[in-house]
Biopython code that builds the backbone (N, CA, C, O; Angstrom):
import numpy as np
from Bio.PDB.StructureBuilder import StructureBuilder

atoms = [
    (1, "MET", "N", (-12.603, -38.507, -34.921)),
    (1, "MET", "CA", (-12.488, -39.366, -35.540)),
    (1, "MET", "C", (-13.505, -40.371, -34.494)),
    (1, "MET", "O", (-14.130, -40.051, -33.483)),
    (2, "ASN", "N", (-13.379, -41.704, -35.195)),
    (2, "ASN", "CA", (-14.494, -42.630, -35.125)),
    (2, "ASN", "C", (-13.496, -44.192, -34.626)),
    (2, "ASN", "O", (-12.283, -44.365, -34.743)),
    (3, "ILE", "N", (-14.140, -44.774, -34.282)),
    (3, "ILE", "CA", (-13.073, -45.966, -33.410)),
    (3, "ILE", "C", (-14.305, -46.730, -33.672)),
    (3, "ILE", "O", (-15.489, -46.391, -33.692)),
    (4, "LYS", "N", (-13.545, -48.158, -33.919)),
    (4, "LYS", "CA", (-14.427, -49.240, -33.873)),
    (4, "LYS", "C", (-13.870, -49.905, -32.780)),
    (4, "LYS", "O", (-12.651, -49.751, -32.722)),
    (5, "ILE", "N", (-14.421, -50.695, -31.764)),
    (5, "ILE", "CA", (-13.633, -51.952, -31.205)),
    (5, "ILE", "C", (-14.070, -53.221, -31.511)),
    (5, "ILE", "O", (-15.202, -53.647, -31.282)),
    (6, "LEU", "N", (-13.011, -53.928, -32.121)),
    (6, "LEU", "CA", (-13.099, -54.890, -33.133)),
    (6, "LEU", "C", (-12.808, -56.451, -31.934)),
    (6, "LEU", "O", (-13.120, -57.579, -32.315)),
    (7, "GLU", "N", (-12.303, -56.243, -30.798)),
    (7, "GLU", "CA", (-11.853, -57.144, -29.707)),
    (7, "GLU", "C", (-11.439, -56.300, -28.457)),
    (7, "GLU", "O", (-10.899, -55.194, -28.437)),
    (8, "LEU", "N", (-11.865, -57.180, -27.316)),
    (8, "LEU", "CA", (-11.303, -55.779, -26.117)),
    (8, "LEU", "C", (-11.526, -57.445, -24.921)),
    (8, "LEU", "O", (-12.478, -58.225, -24.960)),
    (9, "GLU", "N", (-10.462, -57.509, -24.114)),
    (9, "GLU", "CA", (-10.411, -58.195, -23.330)),
    (9, "GLU", "C", (-9.303, -58.057, -21.964)),
    (9, "GLU", "O", (-8.400, -57.242, -22.152)),
    (10, "LYS", "N", (-9.298, -58.562, -21.021)),
    (10, "LYS", "CA", (-8.879, -57.590, -19.827)),
    (10, "LYS", "C", (-7.360, -56.964, -19.954)),
    (10, "LYS", "O", (-6.946, -55.877, -19.552)),
    (11, "ASN", "N", (-6.577, -58.169, -20.748)),
    (11, "ASN", "CA", (-5.378, -57.595, -21.521)),
    (11, "ASN", "C", (-5.309, -57.186, -22.599)),
    (11, "ASN", "O", (-4.098, -57.015, -22.742)),
    (12, "LYS", "N", (-5.898, -56.831, -23.709)),
    (12, "LYS", "CA", (-5.868, -57.415, -25.381)),
    (12, "LYS", "C", (-6.994, -55.871, -25.817)),
    (12, "LYS", "O", (-7.949, -55.615, -25.085)),
    (13, "ALA", "N", (-6.782, -55.278, -26.660)),
    (13, "ALA", "CA", (-7.613, -54.791, -27.228)),
    (13, "ALA", "C", (-7.194, -54.819, -29.019)),
    (13, "ALA", "O", (-6.090, -54.929, -29.552)),
    (14, "ARG", "N", (-8.724, -54.656, -29.693)),
    (14, "ARG", "CA", (-7.737, -54.639, -31.214)),
    (14, "ARG", "C", (-9.382, -53.445, -31.650)),
    (14, "ARG", "O", (-10.600, -53.563, -31.515)),
    (15, "MET", "N", (-8.351, -52.294, -32.246)),
    (15, "MET", "CA", (-9.893, -51.209, -32.825)),
    (15, "MET", "C", (-9.081, -50.809, -34.165)),
    (15, "MET", "O", (-7.894, -50.961, -34.451)),
    (16, "ALA", "N", (-10.388, -50.120, -35.033)),
    (16, "ALA", "CA", (-10.096, -49.904, -36.342)),
    (16, "ALA", "C", (-10.430, -48.270, -36.073)),
    (16, "ALA", "O", (-11.341, -47.657, -35.516)),
    (17, "PHE", "N", (-9.425, -47.976, -36.643)),
    (17, "PHE", "CA", (-9.810, -46.377, -36.533)),
    (17, "PHE", "C", (-10.329, -45.694, -37.702)),
    (17, "PHE", "O", (-9.482, -45.684, -38.596)),
    (18, "VAL", "N", (-11.351, -45.153, -38.003)),
    (18, "VAL", "CA", (-11.706, -45.382, -39.401)),
    (18, "VAL", "C", (-11.197, -44.132, -40.093)),
    (18, "VAL", "O", (-10.929, -43.405, -39.137)),
    (19, "SER", "N", (-10.962, -43.586, -40.988)),
    (19, "SER", "CA", (-10.072, -42.754, -42.015)),
    (19, "SER", "C", (-8.780, -42.482, -41.240)),
    (19, "SER", "O", (-8.287, -41.404, -41.572)),
    (20, "GLU", "N", (-8.311, -42.929, -40.607)),
    (20, "GLU", "CA", (-6.881, -42.647, -40.622)),
    (20, "GLU", "C", (-5.982, -43.338, -40.977)),
    (20, "GLU", "O", (-6.155, -44.540, -41.183)),
    (21, "LYS", "N", (-4.527, -42.595, -41.171)),
    (21, "LYS", "CA", (-3.442, -43.121, -41.875)),
    (21, "LYS", "C", (-2.350, -43.403, -41.335)),
    (21, "LYS", "O", (-2.266, -43.373, -40.107)),
    (22, "HIS", "N", (-0.847, -43.872, -42.434)),
    (22, "HIS", "CA", (-0.195, -44.078, -41.538)),
    (22, "HIS", "C", (0.455, -43.295, -40.586)),
    (22, "HIS", "O", (0.972, -43.692, -39.541)),
    (23, "THR", "N", (0.404, -42.326, -40.951)),
    (23, "THR", "CA", (0.689, -40.734, -39.817)),
    (23, "THR", "C", (0.578, -40.846, -38.501)),
    (23, "THR", "O", (1.452, -40.805, -37.635)),
    (24, "PHE", "N", (-0.967, -41.040, -38.393)),
    (24, "PHE", "CA", (-1.265, -41.260, -36.762)),
    (24, "PHE", "C", (-1.130, -42.330, -36.126)),
    (24, "PHE", "O", (-0.814, -42.355, -34.937)),
    (25, "MET", "N", (-1.294, -43.093, -36.651)),
    (25, "MET", "CA", (-1.068, -44.720, -36.328)),
    (25, "MET", "C", (0.356, -44.743, -35.842)),
    (25, "MET", "O", (0.789, -44.698, -34.691)),
    (26, "ASN", "N", (1.132, -44.845, -37.282)),
    (26, "ASN", "CA", (2.642, -44.982, -36.506)),
    (26, "ASN", "C", (3.598, -43.891, -34.605)),
    (26, "ASN", "O", (4.448, -44.120, -33.745)),
    (27, "LEU", "N", (2.257, -42.374, -35.163)),
    (27, "LEU", "CA", (2.842, -41.841, -33.865)),
    (27, "LEU", "C", (2.027, -42.712, -32.718)),
    (27, "LEU", "O", (2.779, -43.337, -31.971)),
    (28, "LEU", "N", (0.955, -42.820, -32.520)),
    (28, "LEU", "CA", (-0.040, -43.521, -31.746)),
    (28, "LEU", "C", (0.510, -44.747, -31.285)),
    (28, "LEU", "O", (0.258, -45.172, -30.158)),
    (29, "THR", "N", (1.461, -45.514, -32.323)),
    (29, "THR", "CA", (2.063, -46.781, -31.387)),
    (29, "THR", "C", (3.337, -46.716, -30.471)),
    (29, "THR", "O", (3.653, -47.298, -29.433)),
    (30, "ASP", "N", (4.082, -45.557, -31.452)),
    (30, "ASP", "CA", (4.973, -45.241, -30.778)),
    (30, "ASP", "C", (4.993, -44.778, -29.108)),
    (30, "ASP", "O", (5.762, -45.106, -28.204)),
    (31, "GLU", "N", (3.789, -43.862, -29.125)),
    (31, "GLU", "CA", (3.701, -43.451, -27.580)),
    (31, "GLU", "C", (2.850, -44.423, -27.052)),
    (31, "GLU", "O", (2.675, -44.230, -25.849)),
    (32, "ILE", "N", (2.313, -45.297, -27.446)),
    (32, "ILE", "CA", (1.821, -46.664, -26.452)),
    (32, "ILE", "C", (2.742, -47.353, -26.312)),
    (32, "ILE", "O", (2.525, -48.315, -25.575)),
    (33, "LEU", "N", (3.929, -47.261, -26.802)),
    (33, "LEU", "CA", (4.760, -48.388, -26.529)),
    (33, "LEU", "C", (5.835, -47.441, -25.633)),
    (33, "LEU", "O", (6.808, -48.196, -25.623)),
    (34, "LYS", "N", (6.096, -46.683, -25.152)),
    (34, "LYS", "CA", (6.502, -46.189, -24.203)),
    (34, "LYS", "C", (6.404, -46.371, -22.675)),
    (34, "LYS", "O", (7.202, -46.078, -21.784)),
    (35, "ASP", "N", (4.886, -47.083, -22.634)),
    (35, "ASP", "CA", (4.373, -47.645, -20.983)),
    (35, "ASP", "C", (4.709, -48.826, -20.931)),
    (35, "ASP", "O", (4.652, -49.629, -21.862)),
    (36, "PRO", "N", (5.049, -49.003, -19.950)),
    (36, "PRO", "CA", (6.070, -50.096, -19.383)),
    (36, "PRO", "C", (4.967, -51.231, -19.246)),
    (36, "PRO", "O", (5.400, -52.381, -19.190)),
    (37, "ALA", "N", (3.776, -51.070, -19.193)),
    (37, "ALA", "CA", (2.797, -52.084, -19.051)),
    (37, "ALA", "C", (2.611, -52.757, -19.897)),
    (37, "ALA", "O", (2.118, -53.866, -19.690)),
    (38, "VAL", "N", (3.014, -52.231, -21.466)),
    (38, "VAL", "CA", (2.411, -53.100, -22.706)),
    (38, "VAL", "C", (3.617, -53.476, -23.157)),
    (38, "VAL", "O", (4.771, -53.049, -23.204)),
    (39, "ASP", "N", (2.741, -54.766, -23.595)),
    (39, "ASP", "CA", (3.371, -56.007, -24.167)),
    (39, "ASP", "C", (3.741, -55.899, -25.486)),
    (39, "ASP", "O", (4.793, -56.157, -26.071)),
    (40, "VAL", "N", (2.564, -55.423, -25.882)),
    (40, "VAL", "CA", (2.752, -55.569, -28.143)),
    (40, "VAL", "C", (1.358, -54.149, -28.838)),
    (40, "VAL", "O", (0.139, -53.986, -28.887)),
    (41, "ALA", "N", (2.598, -53.481, -29.218)),
    (41, "ALA", "CA", (1.518, -52.538, -29.330)),
    (41, "ALA", "C", (1.986, -52.396, -31.196)),
    (41, "ALA", "O", (3.139, -52.120, -31.525)),
    (42, "LYS", "N", (0.608, -52.698, -32.465)),
    (42, "LYS", "CA", (1.424, -52.735, -33.761)),
    (42, "LYS", "C", (-0.172, -52.424, -34.327)),
    (42, "LYS", "O", (-1.254, -52.493, -33.744)),
    (43, "TYR", "N", (0.190, -52.051, -35.731)),
    (43, "TYR", "CA", (-1.233, -51.730, -36.295)),
    (43, "TYR", "C", (-0.965, -52.011, -37.399)),
    (43, "TYR", "O", (0.238, -52.018, -37.661)),
    (44, "GLU", "N", (-1.770, -52.297, -38.314)),
    (44, "GLU", "CA", (-1.643, -52.997, -40.039)),
    (44, "GLU", "C", (-3.452, -52.142, -40.643)),
    (44, "GLU", "O", (-4.556, -51.851, -40.183)),
    (45, "ILE", "N", (-2.523, -52.074, -42.157)),
    (45, "ILE", "CA", (-3.701, -51.206, -42.631)),
    (45, "ILE", "C", (-3.549, -52.638, -44.051)),
    (45, "ILE", "O", (-2.546, -52.837, -44.736)),
    (46, "GLU", "N", (-4.576, -53.240, -44.106)),
    (46, "GLU", "CA", (-4.247, -54.508, -44.843)),
    (46, "GLU", "C", (-4.898, -54.238, -46.274)),
    (46, "GLU", "O", (-4.932, -55.247, -46.979)),
    (47, "TYR", "N", (-5.410, -53.107, -46.830)),
    (47, "TYR", "CA", (-6.021, -52.961, -48.438)),
    (47, "TYR", "C", (-5.415, -51.265, -47.884)),
    (47, "TYR", "O", (-5.237, -50.799, -46.759)),
    (48, "GLN", "N", (-5.238, -50.715, -49.217)),
    (48, "GLN", "CA", (-4.978, -49.269, -49.393)),
    (48, "GLN", "C", (-6.023, -48.259, -48.446)),
    (48, "GLN", "O", (-5.795, -47.432, -47.563)),
    (49, "PHE", "N", (-7.131, -48.706, -49.019)),
    (49, "PHE", "CA", (-8.467, -47.846, -48.585)),
    (49, "PHE", "C", (-9.131, -48.674, -47.363)),
    (49, "PHE", "O", (-10.362, -48.678, -47.360)),
    (50, "SER", "N", (-8.718, -49.117, -46.707)),
    (50, "SER", "CA", (-9.210, -49.938, -45.580)),
    (50, "SER", "C", (-8.580, -49.250, -44.475)),
    (50, "SER", "O", (-7.409, -48.870, -44.457)),
    (51, "ASP", "N", (-9.586, -49.091, -43.390)),
    (51, "ASP", "CA", (-9.365, -48.312, -41.996)),
    (51, "ASP", "C", (-8.129, -49.198, -41.767)),
    (51, "ASP", "O", (-7.867, -50.236, -42.374)),
    (52, "PRO", "N", (-7.154, -48.402, -40.434)),
    (52, "PRO", "CA", (-6.186, -49.441, -39.748)),
    (52, "PRO", "C", (-6.674, -49.800, -38.705)),
    (52, "PRO", "O", (-7.623, -49.202, -38.196)),
    (53, "GLU", "N", (-6.058, -50.964, -38.126)),
    (53, "GLU", "CA", (-6.339, -51.767, -36.951)),
    (53, "GLU", "C", (-5.331, -51.454, -36.330)),
    (53, "GLU", "O", (-4.364, -51.290, -37.074)),
    (54, "ILE", "N", (-5.082, -51.257, -35.001)),
    (54, "ILE", "CA", (-4.401, -51.308, -33.437)),
    (54, "ILE", "C", (-4.268, -52.718, -32.711)),
    (54, "ILE", "O", (-5.267, -53.311, -33.119)),
    (55, "LEU", "N", (-3.761, -53.362, -32.078)),
    (55, "LEU", "CA", (-3.761, -54.208, -31.257)),
    (55, "LEU", "C", (-2.691, -53.957, -30.518)),
    (55, "LEU", "O", (-1.576, -53.820, -31.021)),
    (56, "VAL", "N", (-2.925, -53.872, -29.248)),
    (56, "VAL", "CA", (-2.371, -53.304, -28.066)),
    (56, "VAL", "C", (-2.224, -54.901, -27.031)),
    (56, "VAL", "O", (-3.251, -55.576, -27.089)),
    (57, "THR", "N", (-1.752, -55.151, -26.664)),
    (57, "THR", "CA", (-1.492, -56.292, -25.425)),
    (57, "THR", "C", (-1.190, -55.494, -24.049)),
    (57, "THR", "O", (-0.859, -54.326, -24.254)),
    (58, "THR", "N", (-1.225, -55.797, -22.992)),
    (58, "THR", "CA", (-0.620, -55.701, -21.651)),
    (58, "THR", "C", (-0.207, -56.843, -20.930)),
    (58, "THR", "O", (-0.463, -58.033, -21.115)),
    (59, "ASP", "N", (0.612, -56.162, -19.906)),
    (59, "ASP", "CA", (0.838, -57.770, -18.908)),
    (59, "ASP", "C", (-0.366, -57.778, -17.781)),
    (59, "ASP", "O", (-0.332, -58.343, -16.688)),
    (60, "GLY", "N", (-1.242, -57.143, -18.241)),
    (60, "GLY", "CA", (-2.309, -57.174, -17.316)),
    (60, "GLY", "C", (-2.386, -56.402, -15.957)),
    (60, "GLY", "O", (-3.405, -56.440, -15.266)),
    (61, "SER", "N", (-1.129, -55.612, -15.557)),
    (61, "SER", "CA", (-1.739, -54.585, -14.987)),
    (61, "SER", "C", (-1.779, -53.268, -15.379)),
    (61, "SER", "O", (-1.200, -52.375, -14.760)),
    (62, "LYS", "N", (-2.442, -53.095, -16.393)),
    (62, "LYS", "CA", (-3.314, -51.922, -16.837)),
    (62, "LYS", "C", (-3.940, -52.512, -17.606)),
    (62, "LYS", "O", (-3.744, -53.691, -17.902)),
    (63, "ASP", "N", (-4.854, -51.746, -18.088)),
    (63, "ASP", "CA", (-6.465, -51.760, -18.803)),
    (63, "ASP", "C", (-5.898, -51.067, -20.507)),
    (63, "ASP", "O", (-5.741, -49.868, -20.741)),
    (64, "PRO", "N", (-5.714, -52.024, -21.338)),
    (64, "PRO", "CA", (-5.443, -51.850, -22.446)),
    (64, "PRO", "C", (-6.148, -50.487, -23.505)),
    (64, "PRO", "O", (-5.653, -49.942, -24.492)),
    (65, "VAL", "N", (-7.007, -50.335, -23.057)),
    (65, "VAL", "CA", (-7.860, -49.117, -23.297)),
    (65, "VAL", "C", (-7.545, -47.720, -22.821)),
    (65, "VAL", "O", (-7.376, -46.700, -23.489)),
    (66, "ALA", "N", (-7.502, -47.913, -21.461)),
    (66, "ALA", "CA", (-6.857, -46.822, -20.676)),
    (66, "ALA", "C", (-5.332, -46.518, -21.353)),
    (66, "ALA", "O", (-5.164, -45.301, -21.442)),
    (67, "VAL", "N", (-4.669, -46.966, -21.641)),
    (67, "VAL", "CA", (-3.330, -46.934, -22.047)),
    (67, "VAL", "C", (-3.403, -46.520, -23.674)),
    (67, "VAL", "O", (-2.510, -45.790, -24.104)),
    (68, "ILE", "N", (-4.220, -46.876, -24.373)),
    (68, "ILE", "CA", (-4.149, -46.125, -25.557)),
    (68, "ILE", "C", (-4.721, -44.874, -25.113)),
    (68, "ILE", "O", (-3.948, -44.003, -25.515)),
    (69, "ARG", "N", (-5.488, -44.448, -24.614)),
    (69, "ARG", "CA", (-6.334, -43.190, -24.238)),
    (69, "ARG", "C", (-5.297, -42.455, -23.263)),
    (69, "ARG", "O", (-5.528, -41.258, -23.434)),
    (70, "GLU", "N", (-4.498, -42.559, -22.533)),
    (70, "GLU", "CA", (-3.406, -42.002, -21.952)),
    (70, "GLU", "C", (-2.296, -41.848, -23.535)),
    (70, "GLU", "O", (-2.057, -40.642, -23.589)),
    (71, "ALA", "N", (-1.773, -42.357, -24.422)),
    (71, "ALA", "CA", (-1.178, -42.158, -25.061)),
    (71, "ALA", "C", (-1.767, -40.796, -25.932)),
    (71, "ALA", "O", (-1.096, -39.850, -26.345)),
    (72, "CYS", "N", (-3.182, -41.008, -26.065)),
    (72, "CYS", "CA", (-3.477, -39.999, -27.048)),
    (72, "CYS", "C", (-3.580, -38.819, -26.351)),
    (72, "CYS", "O", (-3.513, -37.768, -26.989)),
    (73, "GLU", "N", (-3.797, -38.790, -24.620)),
    (73, "GLU", "CA", (-3.481, -37.615, -23.818)),
    (73, "GLU", "C", (-2.200, -36.934, -24.032)),
    (73, "GLU", "O", (-1.960, -35.792, -24.422)),
    (74, "ARG", "N", (-1.507, -37.806, -23.719)),
    (74, "ARG", "CA", (0.278, -37.214, -24.474)),
    (74, "ARG", "C", (0.571, -36.854, -25.655)),
    (74, "ARG", "O", (1.480, -36.133, -26.064)),
    (75, "ILE", "N", (-0.654, -37.661, -26.449)),
    (75, "ILE", "CA", (0.219, -36.887, -28.026)),
    (75, "ILE", "C", (-0.439, -35.454, -28.160)),
    (75, "ILE", "O", (-0.119, -34.655, -29.039)),
    (76, "SER", "N", (-1.475, -35.201, -27.107)),
    (76, "SER", "CA", (-2.697, -34.175, -27.246)),
    (76, "SER", "C", (-1.538, -33.167, -26.896)),
    (76, "SER", "O", (-0.908, -32.506, -27.722)),
    (77, "ARG", "N", (-1.302, -33.159, -25.044)),
    (77, "ARG", "CA", (-0.361, -32.442, -24.734)),
    (77, "ARG", "C", (0.830, -32.069, -25.815)),
    (77, "ARG", "O", (1.272, -30.925, -25.918)),
    (78, "SER", "N", (1.171, -32.893, -26.400)),
    (78, "SER", "CA", (2.559, -32.259, -27.106)),
    (78, "SER", "C", (2.374, -31.418, -28.341)),
    (78, "SER", "O", (3.246, -30.684, -28.806)),
    (79, "CYS", "N", (0.922, -31.620, -28.935)),
    (79, "CYS", "CA", (0.992, -30.571, -29.478)),
    (79, "CYS", "C", (0.314, -29.665, -29.008)),
    (79, "CYS", "O", (0.274, -28.809, -29.891)),
    (80, "ASP", "N", (-0.281, -29.306, -28.097)),
    (80, "ASP", "CA", (0.026, -28.125, -27.212)),
    (80, "ASP", "C", (0.562, -27.706, -26.959)),
    (80, "ASP", "O", (0.500, -26.479, -27.047)),
    (81, "GLU", "N", (1.193, -28.100, -26.619)),
    (81, "GLU", "CA", (2.820, -27.324, -26.255)),
    (81, "GLU", "C", (3.877, -26.725, -27.458)),
    (81, "GLU", "O", (4.764, -25.931, -27.145)),
    (82, "LEU", "N", (3.736, -27.075, -28.527)),
    (82, "LEU", "CA", (4.078, -27.008, -29.839)),
    (82, "LEU", "C", (3.485, -25.924, -30.464)),
    (82, "LEU", "O", (4.133, -25.213, -31.232)),
    (83, "LEU", "N", (2.155, -25.697, -30.175)),
    (83, "LEU", "CA", (1.518, -24.632, -30.633)),
    (83, "LEU", "C", (1.738, -23.762, -29.671)),
    (83, "LEU", "O", (1.990, -22.640, -30.110)),
    (84, "THR", "N", (1.737, -23.839, -28.724)),
    (84, "THR", "CA", (1.808, -22.268, -27.798)),
    (84, "THR", "C", (3.462, -22.033, -28.292)),
    (84, "THR", "O", (3.747, -20.931, -28.760)),
    (85, "GLN", "N", (4.316, -22.873, -28.200)),
    (85, "GLN", "CA", (5.830, -22.342, -28.811)),
    (85, "GLN", "C", (5.999, -21.672, -30.209)),
    (85, "GLN", "O", (6.915, -20.880, -30.431)),
    (86, "VAL", "N", (4.950, -22.074, -31.262)),
    (86, "VAL", "CA", (4.753, -21.456, -32.573)),
    (86, "VAL", "C", (4.281, -19.577, -32.170)),
    (86, "VAL", "O", (4.605, -18.516, -32.703)),
    (87, "GLN", "N", (3.609, -19.839, -31.278)),
    (87, "GLN", "CA", (2.755, -18.679, -31.299)),
    (87, "GLN", "C", (3.392, -17.505, -30.383)),
    (87, "GLN", "O", (3.148, -16.301, -30.465)),
    (88, "SER", "N", (4.172, -18.088, -29.589)),
    (88, "SER", "CA", (5.133, -17.505, -28.641)),
    (88, "SER", "C", (6.503, -16.473, -29.370)),
    (88, "SER", "O", (7.037, -15.454, -28.932)),
    (89, "ALA", "N", (6.767, -17.336, -30.753)),
    (89, "ALA", "CA", (8.003, -16.995, -31.418)),
    (89, "ALA", "C", (7.377, -16.043, -32.394)),
    (89, "ALA", "O", (8.076, -15.461, -33.224)),
]
sb = StructureBuilder()
sb.init_structure("model")
sb.init_model(0)
sb.init_chain("A")
sb.init_seg("    ")
for serial, (resi, resn, name, xyz) in enumerate(atoms, 1):
    if name == "N":
        sb.init_residue(resn, " ", resi, " ")
    sb.init_atom(name, np.array(xyz, "f"), 0.0, 1.0, " ", f" {name:<3s}", serial, name[0])
structure = sb.get_structure()
């Protein structure tokens, strides 16, 4: 997955996720919003074939890039747990 950082401040990050679609972006946004330090987490895909851009702002107590990273790690753990359950069934 390729990511382009478009804007980065102390409590704000805007990034483009190259070639991703609504499925991953919805999941990531929902997971980011679970963090109590997050004020805003939203994404948009301007045109049908453009890369989605995500905007995350925090209350200043956490770095927005760290929030995104932690959300991705939680998603990865959930997928690993699901695979383990499927394999043991």
